[in-house]
N, C-alpha and C positions, 0 to 999 in steps of 0.2 A: 084594296089590299090591306088596309088597317084592320079590317074585321078579321082577316085571315091571321094576322099577327096576334090579335087579341085572343082568338081561339087557340092558337099555339101556346100562348102564355098560360091560358086557363088549363089547357091539357097538361102542361108541365107541372103546374101547381097542384093538379088533381092526382098526380101519381102518389100512391100511398107510401111507398117505402123507398129508401135510398137505392135498393136493389132494382126496383122498377125503373127508376130514372137512369141508372147506369146501364141497364139492359137496353133502354131506348137509345141512349147516346152511343152505344156500341153498334147499333144498327144504322146510324146516320153517317154520312160522309162529311164529317166536320174536320176543319183544320184544328191543329192543337190549340191555337188561340181561342177559337170558337168554343171548343169543348171546355176549356178552362173557365171561360166567362160564364157559360151555362152552369157549370158545376158550382162556381162561386155564388151565382145568383140564386139558383134553385136548391142546392144542397146546403150551402153555408149561409144562405140568407144575407148576403153582403150587398151593399149599395154600389151603384155604378161608380160613385166617387171614390170609395175605398178600394175598389178593384183597380181603378186607374192609378191610384197612389201606389198600391202594392206592385203592380206590373210595370209601372213607369210609362204608361201611355196616357194620352189625353182622354178626358171624359168623352169627347166626340168619337175617338177611335174605339172606345169600349162600346159605345152605343151602336156604332157601325157593325162591330163584330157580333153584338147581341142580335141585331136585326137580321144579319146574314144567317145566323144560326137558327133564329126563329122561322125564317123562310124555309129552311131545310126541314125543320120539325113540321111545319105546315104542309109541305109537300108530302112528307111521309104519312101524316095522319089523314090526308085527303086523297091518297092514291087509290085507284080502283082496286077492288078485291076480286081476285080470280075465283070463279065458282067451278 
């Protein structure tokens, strides 16, 4: 499972523009909290600790939200393509 999360992180980091990332996030069924965490990490280049401080959550809670969101990204990028 960790390899899938690593691939999802790499995929998010490889998106060239803010528009590309926002388009992807719009396609995923993310909770508001998951979306905010991904935006803060991958658009604003914020650390987990600073996100936790800003949102008033524990670092562990931010890590859980990040992991859940990454699993959704992973599912999206690894879904079968209809031909």
